[in-house]
C-alpha positions in Angstrom: 205.2 126.9 17.0 203.4 130.1 15.4 201.7 131.0 11.9 202.9 133.2 9.5 202.2 133.8 5.8 204.6 133.7 2.9 204.1 138.0 2.4 204.3 138.5 6.2 207.9 136.6 6.0 209.2 138.6 2.6 208.3 141.9 4.3 210.3 141.0 7.8 212.9 139.9 6.0 213.2 143.7 3.6 212.7 145.4 7.1 215.6 143.3 8.7 217.6 144.1 5.7 216.6 148.0 5.6 217.7 147.7 9.1 221.1 146.5 8.6 221.9 149.0 6.8 220.6 151.6 9.3 222.3 150.0 11.8 225.3 149.9 9.9 225.4 153.5 9.1 224.5 155.5 12.3 222.6 153.0 14.5 218.6 152.9 15.4 217.8 150.0 12.8 215.4 148.8 15.5 213.1 151.7 14.6 212.1 149.5 11.7 213.1 145.8 12.8 210.6 145.8 15.6 207.7 147.2 14.7 207.7 144.9 11.8 207.9 142.0 14.3 205.0 143.5 15.9 203.0 144.1 13.1 204.0 140.4 11.8 203.5 138.8 15.6 200.7 141.1 17.1 199.2 137.8 19.2 202.9 136.8 20.7 204.0 138.0 24.2 206.6 141.2 23.5 209.5 139.4 24.6 209.8 137.0 22.0 209.7 139.7 19.4 212.3 141.5 21.8 214.3 138.5 21.6 213.9 137.3 18.1 214.4 141.5 17.5 218.2 141.2 19.4 219.1 137.4 17.7 218.6 139.3 14.7 220.1 142.2 14.9 223.3 141.0 16.3 224.4 139.5 13.1 224.0 142.3 11.4 226.1 144.3 13.5 229.0 142.0 13.9 229.4 141.5 10.6 229.3 145.9 10.2 231.9 146.3 12.7 234.3 143.5 11.0 234.0 145.6 7.7 234.8 149.1 9.7 237.4 146.9 11.2 239.3 146.1 8.1 239.1 149.8 6.9 238.9 152.3 9.9 241.4 152.4 12.5 240.8 151.8 15.8 241.6 152.2 19.0 241.5 148.5 20.1 242.3 149.3 24.0 239.4 151.9 24.3 236.9 149.5 22.4 237.2 146.6 24.4 236.2 148.7 27.7 233.3 150.3 26.2 232.4 147.0 24.7 233.0 145.3 28.4 231.4 148.0 30.4 228.4 148.0 27.5 227.9 144.4 28.3 227.6 144.9 31.8 225.4 147.9 31.5 222.8 145.8 29.0 222.5 142.9 31.6 221.7 145.8 34.6 219.5 147.1 32.3 217.5 144.4 31.8 217.1 143.0 34.8 215.4 146.3 35.9 213.4 146.4 32.4 210.6 144.3 33.9 209.9 147.1 37.0 209.6 150.1 34.9 207.5 151.5 33.0 209.4 153.0 29.8 205.9 155.4 29.0 207.7 157.0 31.5 210.6 157.4 30.3 209.8 158.5 26.3 209.2 162.4 27.6 213.0 162.6 28.6 214.4 160.9 26.2 212.0 163.4 23.5 213.6 166.4 24.8 217.4 165.3 24.6 217.0 163.4 21.2 215.7 167.2 20.1 218.5 168.9 21.7 220.8 166.8 19.4 218.9 167.4 16.5 219.2 170.8 17.2 222.7 170.5 17.8 223.4 168.4 14.9 221.3 171.0 12.7 223.2 173.7 13.5 226.7 172.7 14.2 227.4 171.5 10.2 231.2 170.5 11.6 229.7 168.2 14.1 231.5 165.2 13.3 234.0 166.2 10.3 236.6 166.3 12.3 238.7 165.0 15.1 239.5 167.6 17.7 243.3 168.2 17.5 245.4 166.7 20.4 245.5 163.5 21.9 242.7 162.1 23.5 242.7 162.5 27.1 242.6 160.1 29.6 239.3 161.6 31.4 237.8 161.8 28.2 238.2 158.3 27.8 236.5 156.9 30.5 233.9 159.4 30.8 233.1 157.6 27.5 233.5 154.2 28.9 230.8 155.6 31.6 228.6 157.6 29.5 229.0 155.7 26.0 229.7 152.4 27.2 227.7 151.5 31.2 225.2 154.1 30.6 224.1 153.5 27.0 224.4 150.0 27.3 222.1 150.0 30.5 219.6 152.0 28.5 219.9 149.4 25.4 219.0 146.5 27.8 216.0 148.8 29.5 214.5 150.4 26.3 216.2 150.0 23.3 215.3 152.4 20.6 218.3 154.8 18.9 221.0 153.1 21.3 223.5 153.2 18.3 222.4 156.7 17.4 222.8 157.6 20.9 226.6 156.1 21.2 227.2 157.7 17.9 226.8 160.9 19.1 228.6 160.7 23.1 231.6 159.6 20.9 231.9 162.1 18.6 230.7 164.8 21.6 233.4 163.2 24.6 236.1 161.4 22.5 236.4 163.9 19.5 236.3 161.2 16.8 234.8 161.9 13.2 231.0 160.1 12.7 233.0 157.4 10.5 235.1 156.6 13.1 232.0 156.8 16.2 229.7 154.5 13.6 232.8 151.9 13.4 233.6 152.0 17.1 229.7 152.0 17.7 229.4 148.8 15.7 231.4 147.0 18.7 229.9 148.7 21.4 226.9 147.5 19.7 227.0 143.8 19.5 228.6 144.1 23.2 225.1 145.4 24.2 223.1 143.1 21.9 225.0 140.1 23.4 223.8 140.6 27.0 220.0 141.7 25.8 220.2 138.2 24.0 222.2 135.9 26.2 219.4 137.2 28.7 216.3 136.6 26.0 218.0 133.2 25.5 218.1 131.6 29.0 214.4 132.8 29.5 213.4 130.8 26.2 211.9 133.9 24.3 214.0 133.9 21.1 211.8 132.6 17.7 215.8 130.7 16.3 214.6 130.0 13.1 212.5 133.1 12.4 215.7 135.4 13.4 218.1 133.2 11.2 216.4 133.9 8.2 215.7 137.4 8.9 219.9 137.1 10.0 220.2 137.0 6.6 219.0 139.7 5.1 220.3 142.0 8.2 223.8 140.5 7.4 223.4 141.7 4.0 222.2 145.1 4.4 224.5 145.6 7.6 227.3 144.6 5.3 226.4 146.7 2.3 225.4 149.6 4.8 229.2 149.6 6.8 230.8 149.6 2.7 228.4 152.8 2.2 229.4 154.8 5.0 233.2 154.3 4.5 232.9 155.5 0.6 230.9 157.8 1.2 232.0 159.7 4.3 231.0 161.8 7.4 228.7 164.0 5.0 226.9 161.1 4.3 225.8 159.9 8.0 225.8 163.0 9.0 222.8 163.1 6.8 221.1 159.6 7.8 222.0 160.8 11.5 219.8 163.7 11.0 217.0 161.2 9.4 216.9 158.6 12.3 217.1 160.7 14.9 214.0 162.8 13.4 212.2 159.3 12.8 213.1 158.7 16.7 211.2 161.7 17.9 208.4 160.6 15.6 208.3 157.2 17.1 208.2 157.9 20.4 206.0 161.0 20.0 203.7 158.4 18.6 203.8 156.5 21.1 203.4 158.8 23.9 200.4 160.4 22.6 199.0 156.4 21.1 200.0 155.2 24.6 
């Protein structure tokens, strides 16, 4: 079905492990895993690489979600609402993906990311402690619309940095700390990955055997990343968040200028 050298296979597996770690801590593992697949299989149609990427990512994200759930208190009701909205959003986004040029959206995404980067840099307390008092119902529904439906739609439409956007949205809207937001993000991200994977699976654009092997490494990376985030706390997650946002800006900038 496809040819692959041992060296390429090893590099893809290592990339999957690193991507699982990044995804578990703060999201954005697709910045590493998807480009690795593009380099490894330049001759394949992008749909196969996108489908395989989702099949791998959902395993590591699910493992991270379980690890967080065992150690971090989570509002199950909010998680379910966000997850269902994200599932619907990702399915809707995927249905529009074929008719929209993602290059048109890159400048807008870069502006948003640069604003987020400046905000996190100049607000050291961002995500360090939750806001005092209970979270209002209005904020929860705002999170469902923005972090669930909106970012889920973005994941189905384009994808890069979905986990990072989810973390930032949950901290900003629901006032979670960064560790709690990372935990909730994993649940939502599982739903967005599942929605996209269903679409790719129906289309037959998933390299299942390769995905199964890479998923083993992604699983290990996701489990390790979640444990490190829980152990080291908000400062560690904030540092990784800054690195990932910078990397995402550079990646989108490179795509814009080279495309």
